[in-house]
PyMOL CGO cylinders between C-alpha atoms (Angstrom):
from pymol import cmd
from pymol.cgo import CYLINDER

trace = [
    CYLINDER, 83.83, 46.16, -19.46, 84.81, 42.73, -20.76, 0.3, 1, 1, 1, 1, 1, 1,
    CYLINDER, 84.81, 42.73, -20.76, 87.56, 42.60, -23.31, 0.3, 1, 1, 1, 1, 1, 1,
    CYLINDER, 87.56, 42.60, -23.31, 87.45, 41.47, -26.89, 0.3, 1, 1, 1, 1, 1, 1,
    CYLINDER, 87.45, 41.47, -26.89, 90.52, 39.48, -27.93, 0.3, 1, 1, 1, 1, 1, 1,
    CYLINDER, 90.52, 39.48, -27.93, 91.04, 41.40, -31.17, 0.3, 1, 1, 1, 1, 1, 1,
    CYLINDER, 91.04, 41.40, -31.17, 92.28, 44.65, -29.69, 0.3, 1, 1, 1, 1, 1, 1,
    CYLINDER, 92.28, 44.65, -29.69, 91.39, 47.57, -27.49, 0.3, 1, 1, 1, 1, 1, 1,
    CYLINDER, 91.39, 47.57, -27.49, 90.14, 49.74, -30.35, 0.3, 1, 1, 1, 1, 1, 1,
    CYLINDER, 90.14, 49.74, -30.35, 87.54, 47.19, -31.43, 0.3, 1, 1, 1, 1, 1, 1,
    CYLINDER, 87.54, 47.19, -31.43, 86.48, 46.50, -27.83, 0.3, 1, 1, 1, 1, 1, 1,
    CYLINDER, 86.48, 46.50, -27.83, 86.06, 50.20, -27.19, 0.3, 1, 1, 1, 1, 1, 1,
    CYLINDER, 86.06, 50.20, -27.19, 84.07, 50.65, -30.40, 0.3, 1, 1, 1, 1, 1, 1,
    CYLINDER, 84.07, 50.65, -30.40, 81.75, 47.74, -29.59, 0.3, 1, 1, 1, 1, 1, 1,
    CYLINDER, 81.75, 47.74, -29.59, 81.23, 49.07, -26.06, 0.3, 1, 1, 1, 1, 1, 1,
    CYLINDER, 81.23, 49.07, -26.06, 80.50, 52.55, -27.42, 0.3, 1, 1, 1, 1, 1, 1,
    CYLINDER, 80.50, 52.55, -27.42, 77.98, 51.23, -29.95, 0.3, 1, 1, 1, 1, 1, 1,
    CYLINDER, 77.98, 51.23, -29.95, 76.24, 49.15, -27.30, 0.3, 1, 1, 1, 1, 1, 1,
    CYLINDER, 76.24, 49.15, -27.30, 76.10, 52.04, -24.82, 0.3, 1, 1, 1, 1, 1, 1,
    CYLINDER, 76.10, 52.04, -24.82, 74.48, 54.16, -27.53, 0.3, 1, 1, 1, 1, 1, 1,
    CYLINDER, 74.48, 54.16, -27.53, 71.69, 51.55, -27.56, 0.3, 1, 1, 1, 1, 1, 1,
    CYLINDER, 71.69, 51.55, -27.56, 71.47, 51.47, -23.76, 0.3, 1, 1, 1, 1, 1, 1,
    CYLINDER, 71.47, 51.47, -23.76, 73.31, 48.11, -23.58, 0.3, 1, 1, 1, 1, 1, 1,
    CYLINDER, 73.31, 48.11, -23.58, 76.55, 46.92, -21.98, 0.3, 1, 1, 1, 1, 1, 1,
    CYLINDER, 76.55, 46.92, -21.98, 79.51, 44.91, -23.22, 0.3, 1, 1, 1, 1, 1, 1,
    CYLINDER, 79.51, 44.91, -23.22, 79.43, 41.96, -20.82, 0.3, 1, 1, 1, 1, 1, 1,
    CYLINDER, 79.43, 41.96, -20.82, 81.72, 39.03, -20.11, 0.3, 1, 1, 1, 1, 1, 1,
    CYLINDER, 81.72, 39.03, -20.11, 79.16, 36.67, -21.67, 0.3, 1, 1, 1, 1, 1, 1,
    CYLINDER, 79.16, 36.67, -21.67, 79.04, 38.73, -24.87, 0.3, 1, 1, 1, 1, 1, 1,
    CYLINDER, 79.04, 38.73, -24.87, 82.84, 38.78, -25.00, 0.3, 1, 1, 1, 1, 1, 1,
    CYLINDER, 82.84, 38.78, -25.00, 82.94, 34.99, -24.55, 0.3, 1, 1, 1, 1, 1, 1,
    CYLINDER, 82.94, 34.99, -24.55, 80.42, 34.42, -27.34, 0.3, 1, 1, 1, 1, 1, 1,
    CYLINDER, 80.42, 34.42, -27.34, 82.39, 36.60, -29.74, 0.3, 1, 1, 1, 1, 1, 1,
    CYLINDER, 82.39, 36.60, -29.74, 85.65, 34.93, -28.73, 0.3, 1, 1, 1, 1, 1, 1,
    CYLINDER, 85.65, 34.93, -28.73, 84.06, 31.51, -29.30, 0.3, 1, 1, 1, 1, 1, 1,
    CYLINDER, 84.06, 31.51, -29.30, 82.85, 32.47, -32.78, 0.3, 1, 1, 1, 1, 1, 1,
    CYLINDER, 82.85, 32.47, -32.78, 86.33, 33.68, -33.66, 0.3, 1, 1, 1, 1, 1, 1,
    CYLINDER, 86.33, 33.68, -33.66, 88.04, 30.62, -32.18, 0.3, 1, 1, 1, 1, 1, 1,
    CYLINDER, 88.04, 30.62, -32.18, 85.72, 28.20, -33.98, 0.3, 1, 1, 1, 1, 1, 1,
    CYLINDER, 85.72, 28.20, -33.98, 85.79, 30.06, -37.29, 0.3, 1, 1, 1, 1, 1, 1,
    CYLINDER, 85.79, 30.06, -37.29, 82.15, 29.09, -37.65, 0.3, 1, 1, 1, 1, 1, 1,
    CYLINDER, 82.15, 29.09, -37.65, 79.81, 27.18, -35.41, 0.3, 1, 1, 1, 1, 1, 1,
    CYLINDER, 79.81, 27.18, -35.41, 76.26, 26.47, -34.44, 0.3, 1, 1, 1, 1, 1, 1,
    CYLINDER, 76.26, 26.47, -34.44, 74.80, 28.19, -31.40, 0.3, 1, 1, 1, 1, 1, 1,
    CYLINDER, 74.80, 28.19, -31.40, 75.20, 24.92, -29.48, 0.3, 1, 1, 1, 1, 1, 1,
    CYLINDER, 75.20, 24.92, -29.48, 78.91, 24.70, -30.38, 0.3, 1, 1, 1, 1, 1, 1,
    CYLINDER, 78.91, 24.70, -30.38, 79.39, 28.34, -29.46, 0.3, 1, 1, 1, 1, 1, 1,
    CYLINDER, 79.39, 28.34, -29.46, 77.61, 27.82, -26.11, 0.3, 1, 1, 1, 1, 1, 1,
    CYLINDER, 77.61, 27.82, -26.11, 79.93, 24.89, -25.35, 0.3, 1, 1, 1, 1, 1, 1,
    CYLINDER, 79.93, 24.89, -25.35, 82.93, 27.17, -25.97, 0.3, 1, 1, 1, 1, 1, 1,
    CYLINDER, 82.93, 27.17, -25.97, 81.49, 30.06, -23.90, 0.3, 1, 1, 1, 1, 1, 1,
    CYLINDER, 81.49, 30.06, -23.90, 81.24, 28.59, -20.38, 0.3, 1, 1, 1, 1, 1, 1,
    CYLINDER, 81.24, 28.59, -20.38, 79.51, 31.58, -18.74, 0.3, 1, 1, 1, 1, 1, 1,
    CYLINDER, 79.51, 31.58, -18.74, 76.81, 31.96, -21.39, 0.3, 1, 1, 1, 1, 1, 1,
    CYLINDER, 76.81, 31.96, -21.39, 73.76, 29.71, -21.51, 0.3, 1, 1, 1, 1, 1, 1,
    CYLINDER, 73.76, 29.71, -21.51, 72.15, 28.83, -24.84, 0.3, 1, 1, 1, 1, 1, 1,
    CYLINDER, 72.15, 28.83, -24.84, 69.51, 31.57, -24.62, 0.3, 1, 1, 1, 1, 1, 1,
    CYLINDER, 69.51, 31.57, -24.62, 72.24, 34.16, -23.97, 0.3, 1, 1, 1, 1, 1, 1,
    CYLINDER, 72.24, 34.16, -23.97, 74.22, 32.81, -26.93, 0.3, 1, 1, 1, 1, 1, 1,
    CYLINDER, 74.22, 32.81, -26.93, 71.23, 33.19, -29.27, 0.3, 1, 1, 1, 1, 1, 1,
    CYLINDER, 71.23, 33.19, -29.27, 70.51, 36.74, -28.06, 0.3, 1, 1, 1, 1, 1, 1,
    CYLINDER, 70.51, 36.74, -28.06, 74.17, 37.71, -28.29, 0.3, 1, 1, 1, 1, 1, 1,
    CYLINDER, 74.17, 37.71, -28.29, 74.57, 36.27, -31.78, 0.3, 1, 1, 1, 1, 1, 1,
    CYLINDER, 74.57, 36.27, -31.78, 71.55, 38.25, -32.93, 0.3, 1, 1, 1, 1, 1, 1,
    CYLINDER, 71.55, 38.25, -32.93, 72.97, 41.42, -31.38, 0.3, 1, 1, 1, 1, 1, 1,
    CYLINDER, 72.97, 41.42, -31.38, 76.43, 40.86, -32.85, 0.3, 1, 1, 1, 1, 1, 1,
    CYLINDER, 76.43, 40.86, -32.85, 74.89, 40.20, -36.24, 0.3, 1, 1, 1, 1, 1, 1,
    CYLINDER, 74.89, 40.20, -36.24, 72.92, 43.46, -36.02, 0.3, 1, 1, 1, 1, 1, 1,
    CYLINDER, 72.92, 43.46, -36.02, 76.22, 45.22, -35.23, 0.3, 1, 1, 1, 1, 1, 1,
    CYLINDER, 76.22, 45.22, -35.23, 77.88, 43.60, -38.25, 0.3, 1, 1, 1, 1, 1, 1,
    CYLINDER, 77.88, 43.60, -38.25, 80.42, 41.69, -36.18, 0.3, 1, 1, 1, 1, 1, 1,
    CYLINDER, 80.42, 41.69, -36.18, 79.21, 38.18, -37.04, 0.3, 1, 1, 1, 1, 1, 1,
    CYLINDER, 79.21, 38.18, -37.04, 77.24, 36.72, -39.92, 0.3, 1, 1, 1, 1, 1, 1,
    CYLINDER, 77.24, 36.72, -39.92, 75.22, 33.56, -40.23, 0.3, 1, 1, 1, 1, 1, 1,
    CYLINDER, 75.22, 33.56, -40.23, 74.60, 31.00, -42.93, 0.3, 1, 1, 1, 1, 1, 1,
    CYLINDER, 74.60, 31.00, -42.93, 72.35, 27.99, -43.12, 0.3, 1, 1, 1, 1, 1, 1,
    CYLINDER, 72.35, 27.99, -43.12, 74.18, 24.81, -43.96, 0.3, 1, 1, 1, 1, 1, 1,
    CYLINDER, 74.18, 24.81, -43.96, 71.84, 22.31, -45.56, 0.3, 1, 1, 1, 1, 1, 1,
    CYLINDER, 71.84, 22.31, -45.56, 68.57, 22.44, -43.63, 0.3, 1, 1, 1, 1, 1, 1,
    CYLINDER, 68.57, 22.44, -43.63, 70.11, 22.37, -40.18, 0.3, 1, 1, 1, 1, 1, 1,
    CYLINDER, 70.11, 22.37, -40.18, 70.83, 24.98, -37.57, 0.3, 1, 1, 1, 1, 1, 1,
    CYLINDER, 70.83, 24.98, -37.57, 72.42, 28.25, -38.64, 0.3, 1, 1, 1, 1, 1, 1,
    CYLINDER, 72.42, 28.25, -38.64, 76.20, 28.52, -38.42, 0.3, 1, 1, 1, 1, 1, 1,
    CYLINDER, 76.20, 28.52, -38.42, 77.79, 31.79, -37.31, 0.3, 1, 1, 1, 1, 1, 1,
    CYLINDER, 77.79, 31.79, -37.31, 81.16, 33.15, -38.37, 0.3, 1, 1, 1, 1, 1, 1,
    CYLINDER, 81.16, 33.15, -38.37, 83.08, 36.39, -37.98, 0.3, 1, 1, 1, 1, 1, 1,
    CYLINDER, 83.08, 36.39, -37.98, 81.86, 38.98, -40.47, 0.3, 1, 1, 1, 1, 1, 1,
    CYLINDER, 81.86, 38.98, -40.47, 84.15, 39.87, -43.34, 0.3, 1, 1, 1, 1, 1, 1,
]
cmd.load_cgo(trace, "trace")
């Protein structure tokens, strides 16, 4: 299991929730979440640049998954690409 930089309890909870859906907590997913947290907010392209082992398609899928889990949220700035940030 890949780690989440915010603590073992949160990493374990995310892994448990994903396993309940038949999914795994992967290194790419951990990198995407770490990138969102490091950036504070960012477009999928910015997040992909900060997550070296995740291609853009993986970033989009992971952001959607993390949003469904309530870990990240997105907003639309102007009429451009969505920006993702850690959920409150």
